N, C-alpha and C positions, 0 to 999 in steps of 0.2 A: 478639297477630298475630305471625306469622313474619314476617323481614326481607324473605323472598323475595316473601310476599304483598305487603308493604307495597309493594315497588319495583313489582310489577305493576299494582297499583293507583293509583298514583302517577306512572306513566311520564312522563305529559305536563308536570307541573309540575318533574320532574326535569330532563328533555330539553330544557326551556324554560330552565331555570338554564344548563344546558350551552351552550345557544345565545347566550344574553345574555352569558356571560363569552368565549366564543370569538368574539363580536362585539367585544370590546373589545381582542383582538390586533391590532397593526398588521402587515400583510403589503404586499408588492409587489402592483401589478396592481390589477383590478377586485375590487371587496369583493364577498365570498362572499352568497349568498342563504341564507334559512333551510334549504333543503334540505341544501346543501353545508355549512353549519356544523353541522348536527346529524349529517349524512352516517350512520355508523356506530355512534353512540352506542346507539340503539335494539337494534341488533344485541347489541353488547356487553353491555347491561344484560340482556338475554333471556338470554344465555349465563350470566351472573352469576346470575341467578334459576334457571336449570337448575342450575347448580353447588351452589346452596345446598340445593335439593332433593333432590340426589343423595347417598345415603350415602356416607360416607367413612371408610375404616380409619385407625387410628393411623399406619400406614405411609405412606399415601396423605398424611395431614395433615403428616408429617415431612417427606416429599419437596419438598411444596408449601413449606414454611418455608424451605428450601435452594434454591428457584427451580427446582425440578424439576417439570413441569407435566406432564399429560399429553400424549402424543404425538399430532398430529392431522396426518393425512396433506393435508388440505384447507386452503387459507389461511385464517386466522381473521379475526373482522371487525377486530380489533387491528391485526393485520398489515396488513391493506387500508388502514384506517385512516391508518396511518404513510405509505404511498405517497401517498394523496390528499392528505396534508397536506405532503408534500414537495414535490409538483406545485403546489401552492396557494403555496407560498413560506414556510410556517411553518419555524422554526428547531427544532433539537431540544428546546431549553429551551421555547420556545411551545408545544410538543405535549406534553412533561411536565407543564407546568401544567395542561391540560386535565383531566388525569387526577386531578391534585390538586384540582380546581375540582368533578368529578364525584364524588370521595370526600366531599368537603365538602358538596356540596349534597344527596346521600342520606342522610348521618349526622346532618346538621343537620334536615333533615325529620322522619327517624326519631326522634332524641332529643326533638323538640317533642312528637311522640306520647306518648313515654316519661314527660315531665314532666305529660302530661295524665292519666297513670294507666294507660298502656300497660304491659305485661310485657315485661320486656328479655330477649333470650336471647343470652347472653355469647359462646355457640358460633358464633350467627348472625354476630355481629360481627366477631369472629376470621377467618372463612371469607369474610366480604366482603372484609374488607382482604387476604385471600390471592388473591381473585380479582381484585380491582383490581390487586395487585402482577403477577400473571401476565400480566393483558393488557397492563400497562405494560411488561413486559420484552419480550413479543413485539412490542409497537410499537418500542420502542428497536431491537431487533436488527435489524427488518426495515427501518427509516428507516436504519440505519447500513449494511447492506449494500446498499439502493438507493442511497445517497449514492455508497458507494466505487464501484460501478460505473458510475454517472454521471461520476464525476471521471474514472476509467481511460477512458471512452470519449471523454471529451474531449480528453484527454492524446493518445489514438490519433489523434482526428481532426486535432487541432493539429500532431503531429508529421507526419502524412500530408501535410497542406495545404503543410506547411513546405519539404518535399522540391523541389518544383517551383522555387520562387525560388531556393534555394540552388544546383540544379543549374544553374541559368541563370548565376547569380554566378559558379560555378566555371569553367564554359564559358567565359565572357566573361575571366575572370581568366588563364585558361590560353592563350588566342588574344593577351591581350595579351604574355605571356611570350616567346610566339614571336615577336613583331614586333621585327625585329632594328633597326628605326629608331628604337626608346623610349630615351630618354636612361636614364643609370644612376638617377637619382632616381624616373623613371617607372616604370622595370623594378621597382626594389626595392618602389615602393607596391603594383605588381601583385602581386609576391611575397607582400607582406603580406596583400592581399585573398584571395589563392590559399589562405594557410594559415589564416586566421581564416575563411574558408567552409569548408575542409576539418574544421576542428575543430567547427564549429557542425552539420556535417553527420553528424559522428560522435556528437555530443550527441543529435540527433534519430534517430538509429539505436537508440540507447541507451534513448531514450524509448519507441519503438515496439517493442522488443524488452520493455521493463518492461511495457506496455501487454497484449501477447500474454502475458507470462506470469502477469499477473494473471486475465485471461479463459480461461486455459486451465489445465492441469496442467503442463505442460514446455514449454520453447522448442523448436520443431520444429529438428531436425537431420538432415541429408543425409549418410549414412555410407559412405564409400568408402575403398579402401585407399590410404594416404599414410603418407608418411614426416616424421615432425615435427621430425626434426631440423633439414634445410635449411629448414624453414619458420619454427623459432625463429631461425635463424641470419638469416634474411632480415627479420625482426621488429625484432631487435636492430640491424640494420644502419640501418634505417629510423629507430629510435628514436636512434642515434647521430647521424645527419643532422638531427634536428629538434631535438636538444639538444647541438649541439656543445661547450658547455662543460662537461657531465656526462662522468663517468668511468664507463662502461657496458662491462662484462667478460662476456664469454661463455664457458662451459665445457660444451659440448654435443657429445658425442662418440657413438658406437655407431649401432645402429639404432633408430629411433623409429618402425618399420612398423607400423600397425595400422589398424583400421577407425574413422576420424574424420570429422568435419565440418570440411573444412580451413579455410574461411571463419571459421567459429565459433572454432575453435583460435587462428587470427590474431588475433581479438579478445581472446581469453583473455590471449594472451602480450602483446599490444599494452597492454592495460589495466594489468595487473600491473607492468609495466615503467615505465609514465607514472607510474603511483600512487607507486612507489619513488623515481621522479627528483623528484616534485613535493614528497613528503612527508618524504624523506630529507634528511641531512646534504648541502648543496652542495658542500662539500670532500671527501666521501667516496665510493668506489666502490660502484657500484650491481653486484653480482653475480649473474649469471644461470645455473642450471645445470640440465643435464638427464641424468638417469641412467635408462639401459635396462636392464631385468630381464626375466626370461623371460614371466611372467605380466603385468606392469603398467610402466608409464612414470612417473617422477617428476621433475616440474617446479618448480624453486623460484627466487623472487627474495628476494634479502637487501639491504638496505640500513640504514644507519647513521643515527643522529639521534634525534629525541624519540620516546620509546616511546609507543605506543598506550595511552591512559588504562583502566586494570582496570575501570572500569564502563562501556567503550564497547567494549571487546574482543569480549563475548559477542554483540554487535548490529552487529559490522563490516561484516556481509554484507546487514543490514538497511537500506535507504536511509531511512526514517523513523528508526531508533535510531541513525544515526550523524548525525543531523542535531543541531547544538548551536551555541549562540551563541558558545561558545569556538572552535569549528572556524572559523566564518564570520569572527569577528575576527581570527584568529591567521593563517589562510591566505588570507583575502581570494577573489578569484575562482577560485584553485586548489582550494576546498572543493567547488565544483559542486554539484551535487544528489546526489552520493552513489551514482549509479547504476551506475558502472562495476564495483565489486566486487560489487555485485547481480547485474547480467548475468553477470559472469564467474562467479559460484557457479551460477547457474542454467545455464548452458552446461556447466558439470562434470557438475552433477546429470544433465543430460539424456544425458551419455556415460556414467551410471552411475559416475561418479567421486566423489573426495572431495577436500574442498579444508579447508586449516588455515592458523591463524596464530598463530605466536609473536613476542612483542614484550616483549624487556626493554632496559634500558639497558646491561647487560653484554654482551648477545650480540647485538643490533639488532634487527631485523624481519624476519621470514621468511615468506613466504607460500609453501605446499607444496602442491602438485596432485599426487594419484596417480590414474592413469587405466588401466583394463583394457585391454590390446590388442584 
């Protein structure tokens, strides 16, 4: 008997074994009924049966062994199963364990028939493993995609909902600062509240930009004619006011006229200068330079101090790649979420520009941006 025929004839005991195993998995919320526990297992088994009965070339077999399955425009049962399990509260490990149980239940029943004298087709067994692995790969990929989207949406909702209370705090702190009757101590506290709320508001802005970039291709930019040289000088002045103990120098001359999103470029300058101040040597200067060329503008920020580790450098603009326990331990709150450099890189890309970083103990750390006019 072919394995495909065996699965087709023994569908009910196989599905019952799947249901029994799925019932042992503890998930939050209401316990699933038999239909929910079985959900798409029957469709997956029928797809496996169809696959086993379909002639397969050596090239197709070789592709499958490398995880390259047939392209399907429609969502497969395995992909749908992943979404339903995610919604039911199954972890990725728990969902993967279901496939392990399905594989075991089918092969255990099949081997019992073989021991009873049935002929064993080795090729059927190999193709069954390939089909299970293909379904598992589809489920894992779709589960991961759906989880990433749900997390991104959560961050977007969180950032959006935080905007209103932060705006109220900023407005209240601003009103307190304008009150001439406040004591020096009260005015100082009001200033601290305003500065902290402003910093939190910028973090929320980065969080919303992070969400937008993950839900779309690039950050939206509104291009208009603007001279970036005075913009650069203005951001440097703001950075000096925010960090009075830091030595921030600026060398920006010539014309920086081009078509840019002024607000976004302010964000770029601010992020890079703030990053240099926080991560550079406190006793050494931070140097900002702006070079104007015919076809492009070059903006650089240089600081001295501990160089960026070689294993971190390739992932410096990736917020997940930049996270490390080493960074959190050494930099404390200044380490942040690592969104500033990511948002900066996305803004540069949206302007069709390039951003690069070089970091050595001998020459310091340099972030360089090249923007077409």
